N, C-alpha and C positions, 0 to 999 in steps of 0.2 A: 559417559559423563565427562565434562571438561575438567581440567585441572583447577579452574577458577569456579568459585561458588557464587560470586556476585557479578553484577554487570560492570563493564568498563565505565569510566567517567563520561566519555563522549557517547553521544546517542547512536542508535542504529536506526536508519531510515529504510523501510521496506517500501518499494514501489513496484509497479508493474501493471499490466492490463487486468481488467476484471476477470475473476475466476482463477487467478494465478496463485491464490492462497495467502495473500498478504495478511489478512486479519487472523486466520487460524494459526498461521505460523508465527506471526507477531505475538499473539497471546501466549502460545506455547513457549516461545523464547523468554518472554517477560516472566512468565510463571516459573520457569526453570531457574532463572537467574535472579529472581526476586526484584525485578525492575518494574518501573511504572510503564503502563501501556497506554498509548493515545492513538486514536484513529481520527484522521482529519474529517472524514464525513460525519462521524459521530459528534465531533466538536462543533461542526457547523449546525447540525441538527439541534444540539443543546443550546447553542447561542441564538439561533434564529427561529426555532420551533418548526422548521420545515427541512426536509431532506434536500441535499444539493440538486438532485434531478428536478424537484419541484421548483426550487428557486430559479434554476436555469429556464424552466418552462414559463414561469410567471414573470420573471424580471430580466431574463436575458443572461447571456454568457458573461458580459462585462461585470454585472453585479456579483455573480458567483466567483469570478476571478478575484474581485476585490475582497470578498469574504474569505476565500482561500488564502490570500496573501496575508490578511490580518491574523488568521488562525495560525498560519505557519510562523509568522513573526513571534507570536506568543509561545507556541510549542517549542520553538528552537531555543528558548530561554531555559528549558529544562535540561537536566543532565542525567546520565545513566538511565535513559528511557528508550523504549522502543516506539517509534512513530511509524504509522502506516499512512501513506500518501498515495492517492490515485495517480495513475500515469499522467493524465492531462495537467494536473497541478505542477508536476515536475517539468513539464515542457517549457514552462515560463522560466526564463533564464535567471531572473531575480530570485524566484522561489528556490530554484535549484542551487544557486550560489549560497543562499542563506542556510538551506538544509545541509549542504556540504561543509559549511563552516561549523556546524554544530555536531557533526558526526559523519559516519560512513554510510553511503547510500548503496543499497543492493537492490537490483531489479530482479524480481521473480518472474519467471515465464513458464509457460507450458505450451504444448502443441495445440493448435486450433481445435482439433477434434476432442482433445481432453478438456479444453475450456468449455466447449459446447456440452460435453457430457456432464461436467460439474454444474453448469448452469441449469441443465435439465433436471439433475438430481436435486438441486436447491430449490428450484421454482415449481417442480411438479407439473400439475395440470395447467397452471398459468402459462407454462412454456408452449402449450399446444396451440394457443391462439396465434394466428399468423401476424396480427398487429403487434402483439407483445414480443413475439420472436423478432420481428423487424426492428423494433425499438432496441432490443438487446443487441442485435447484430450491428446496428448503427453505433451504439455506445462502445461495443467491443472494437469496432474498426477505429474509432476515435482513440480509445485507450491503447491500441496496439502501437501507435506512433512512438510511445516511450521506448520501445525496443530499438529504435533507430539512434537513440542517444548513446554517447560513449560512456556507458556506466557498466560496472561489473554486473554480470548476469548469472543467475542460477536457474537452470532448467530443471524443474521438479516434476516433469511429465510422468516419469517412471519411479519417482521416489515416494515413500510413505511420508506421513506427517512427521514421524519420529526421525527419519533419515534427513528430511529437509531441515528440521529443527536443529539437528546436530551440525549440519553443513553451515547453516546461518550463524550459529553460535561460534563455530570455528572462524568464519569470515569476520565476525564482529571483533573477536580477540586479535585476530591477525592484523586488522586495520585500526585497532583502538588507539594507537600512539600513546601508550601508557607512560 
C-alpha cells in the first residue's frame, strides 16, 4: 500500500497497445486511490452510441479522430482522475500535448505473445476465426506504434495485476508534481 490514500491532483493517463492492461489496471488504481476512472473508448460509445471501431468502419478515421479529440478535451478538464486512452489517440501530437498538460502519461506494454494470449483469453472462440484474428492483428499493429513515442513505459508482461497496480501508483505519485 502507498503512503498516500487518495489520488494526486493531476491526472494519470494510461496508454499503450491493445491487451496491455490499460483498463483493468486503470480501474484497479482508481479503486485503490478513490479516484474517478474514465476510458476514452467508453466515453465515445456513450456519446455516439457506437464503439470507436464501428465509427471508424462506417465514417472513417477522420471522424473518429475528431471524436477522440473532443472527448480528450473534455476529459482533461477533470482532476485526480485515471484516464485510459488507446495508443492511436496518443499518436496525435495535439492530443498528446493536451493529455500531458493535465497529468502524467504512462505507456503500458507487454510482449507480443502475451498480448495475443490475453486477446485469446478475452475473446475465446471468437478468436478462432481467421477473419476476426486478422482484424485484431491489424489493430494490434496500429496500436503498437505508440511504443515508438518518447513516453515512460512499464512492461507488465510478467507482472500480476496487483504488482502492476502498485508500480503504476508509484509512478503516479512520483510524477504528480504535488
